[in-house]
C-alpha positions, 0 to 999 in steps of 0.5 A, a space after each residue: 054404950 060399949 062395955 069397955 073394961 080397962 085394967 093394968 098389966 106388967 107389959 114387959 116380956 118375961 124371962 122366957 120368950 118363944 116366937 115362931 113364924 111359918 114362912 111363905 112356902 110352908 104347907 100351912 101358909 100355902 093353905 092360908 094363902 090360897 084360902 085368902 086369895 080365893 076370898 079376895 077373888 070372890 069379893 072382887 067378882 061379887 062386886 064386879 057383877 052385883 056391886 057388893 060382896 056376897 056371903 062366903 066363908 072359904 076357910 077350910 083348905 087342906 093340902 095333902 103332900 105328894 111324893 118326890 125324889 129330891 137329889 143334888 143337881 136334880 130330883 123329880 116329883 113322883 106324885 103331885 100335891 093335892 089341894 082341896 079348897 072347901 067352904 061356903 059361897 054364894 054360887 047363884 043369884 037369880 038366873 046367874 051362876 058364878 064360875 066358882 070352880 074356875 075362880 078357885 082353881 085358876 086363882 090358886 094356880 096364879 098364887 103358886 106361880 107367883 110365890 113358889 119359884 121352883 114349883 110348876 103349878 100345873 104339873 106339881 099340884 092338883 087343885 080340887 074345888 069343894 066350895 058349896 052354897 052356904 046354909 040358909 040361916 047364915 045367908 039370911 043373916 048376911 043379907 038381912 041388913 040394907 046395903 049401906 047399913 052396918 054389917 051384922 056379926 055372923 059368929 060369936 068369937 074372940 079377937 085379940 091383939 097386942 103392941 108393941 112387938 118385942 125385939 125377938 118377935 120383930 126379928 123372927 118376923 123380919 128374918 122370914 120376910 127378908 129371906 123370902 123377900 129377895 128376888 128368889 129366882 136370881 138371888 140364892 135360887 137354891 133357897 126354897 120358900 118353905 122357911 120356918 123360923 123359931 126364936 127362943 130367949 132365956 133371959 139374955 140368951 137368944 137362939 134362932 133355929 131356921 129351916 129352909 127347904 133347899 132346891 136340889 137342881 141349884 146345888 151341884 154337890 154337898 159343898 154347894 149345899 153347905 155353902 148355901 146353908 152357911 150363907 143362910 146362917 150368916 144372914 140370920 146372925 147379921 139380922 139378929 145383930 141389927 135387932 140387938 142380939 149380937 151373940 145370937 146362936 143360929 142353926 140352919 137345917 138342924 136335922 141335917 146329917 151330911 155324913 149320912 147324906 141326910 140334908 133338907 133337899 127338895 125339888 120344889 122348895 116346899 116340904 109339901 112335895 113329900 114331907 108335910 101336909 097343911 091346913 088353914 089356921 094351923 100356922 101364923 096368927 093375923 100378926 104373922 107370928 105364933 106367940 104362946 106367951 102372948 094372947 092368942 086365939 085359934 080362929 083361922 082368919 084366912 078365907 073368912 068373908 071380910 064383911 061380917 066375919 068378926 073372927 077375921 075383923 076383930 083380930 085386925 081391929 084388936 091389933 090396930 087398937 093396941 098399936 094406936 094406943 101405944 103410938 098415941 097415948 104417951 103414958 102407955 108403953 104396952 097394950 093387950 086388947 080382947 074383943 068379944 062379938 055377939 052373933 047378929 049384933 052390928 060389928 061396930 057393937 061388940 059384946 065386950 072389949 077389954 084393954 090391958 095397959 102398961 103405963 109409964 111410972 105406974 100411972 093408973 090405968 083407970 085415969 086413961 079410960 077416956 083416951 082409950 075409949 076415944 081410940 076404941 070408938 074410932 077403931 070400931 067405927 072403921 070396922 065396916 071399912 076393913 073389908 076394903 083393906 082385905 080385898 085390896 090386900 093391904 092387910 094380911 091374914 097370916 
């Protein structure tokens, strides 16, 4: 039987909150996206050729920033961004060798073209394939089960999730998605995709610091830059008011010193062109946020195989369990869920699962154990199906 532990906790956010999100064009997010895109493309290729997803973990992407000379009304990239895609994958079955390099490079270029509107995916970026075959022991563990059996966990790790998101967490997540969710080529084209949002709350005092890499070619002069920056701040204030923070303080591109001609200008809309490097797993967690006052793990989900890598699967399941408990058990107001795996065991049978709940009117957590167990069991039975959601792109990894 599942080792399920149920206990109580306070639930409500404390007097201080710090919430961060690295946006679509942040160098760390680019690495997460390219690793996850590669995993998804490999899954599709494996299924098309062999009818099943084969062993792979391609979660070690590294971005080395280039150099650029940004300028109002122009600018140019001097040295390209270098992206290294590393990891392990099944590259040969019988006499058939898969075009791993082509899948890795062309898939990455396609993502860059689609998501960074001012970056030329061929001229501004060099992509290096460093994917190698996996180790014999992990390949054997992956292949040990019959095709229709439950996958075996390929690592001993921890997954975490919680619900509900606080108002500040929802605001930070929504703000970045709103900025980058516009028609970026036509609506505010000067706003690059490298957006970072930091929200802090001290009791009722809320502040937002928003960084947005502005694109020089769309800004004829300093006045145009300041107008775009002001529009960004207005958008943040408007959204903050919708989330109940009418008095929110907002600062955009806070390091600017216009008198010294120091502004956050780029050529491509990402600091990866010159100012920053990136790596998988250094940014957002699976829920899209960085939340030091919440349970978090260091596991990098992007690029891991979605069939048996519990470092990916359990972070999704833990969040789903927490959300379902809050949504369906009336007595529960907030939940944290922690799942620990054991390598070699079926992914439906974790080593330990701990659920902490906050309840209405102080209802004892132990009295809800039966309802909690039913929801947990249902979520674990779904674990083998999570791979389909990752391959379809309906679950995010960052």
